[in-house]
C-alpha positions in Angstrom: 44.5 43.9 -15.1 45.6 47.6 -14.5 42.6 48.6 -16.5 40.2 46.9 -14.5 41.6 48.0 -11.0 41.7 51.5 -12.4 38.3 51.4 -13.6 36.7 49.8 -10.4 38.6 52.6 -8.0 37.0 55.0 -10.7 33.8 53.6 -10.2 33.8 53.4 -6.2 34.7 56.9 -6.0 31.5 57.8 -8.5 29.2 55.5 -6.3 30.6 57.1 -3.1 30.2 61.0 -4.5 26.5 60.0 -5.7 25.4 57.9 -2.7 26.7 60.9 -0.1 23.6 63.6 -2.0 20.3 63.9 -0.1 17.9 61.4 -1.3 15.0 63.2 -1.4 16.0 64.8 -4.8 16.8 61.8 -7.0 15.0 60.8 -10.0 13.8 57.1 -11.3 16.8 57.8 -13.7 19.3 59.0 -11.0 18.4 55.7 -9.0 18.7 53.7 -11.9 22.2 55.3 -13.0 23.4 54.8 -9.2 22.2 51.0 -9.7 23.8 50.1 -12.8 27.2 51.8 -11.8 27.0 49.8 -8.9 26.3 46.4 -10.8 29.1 47.4 -13.1 31.7 48.1 -10.4 30.7 44.5 -8.6 31.4 42.4 -12.1 34.8 44.3 -12.2 35.8 44.1 -8.7 34.6 39.9 -9.0 37.4 39.5 -11.2 40.4 40.5 -8.8 42.0 39.0 -5.8 40.2 41.3 -3.6 37.1 40.1 -5.3 37.6 36.8 -4.6 38.0 37.5 -0.9 35.1 39.3 -0.4 33.2 36.8 -2.2 34.8 34.1 0.2 34.0 36.3 3.4 30.3 36.9 2.1 30.0 32.9 1.7 31.5 32.1 5.1 29.2 34.9 6.6 26.1 33.1 5.2 27.0 29.6 6.0 27.5 30.9 9.5 24.0 32.4 9.5 22.3 29.0 8.3 
């Protein structure tokens, strides 16, 4: 479990750094790498209790919007 949390924190830092850069200088490969990193982050965080809480909050928000 420690490796999952550590990898998640590392990926979150990478995502924040990459998204702070100006958007006009990004290539398709750069954007694809950012999306891939975000997806991997989502998969890693989903296995944690924090990820499950986020999933429940999103589910409540979706049900409230209907």
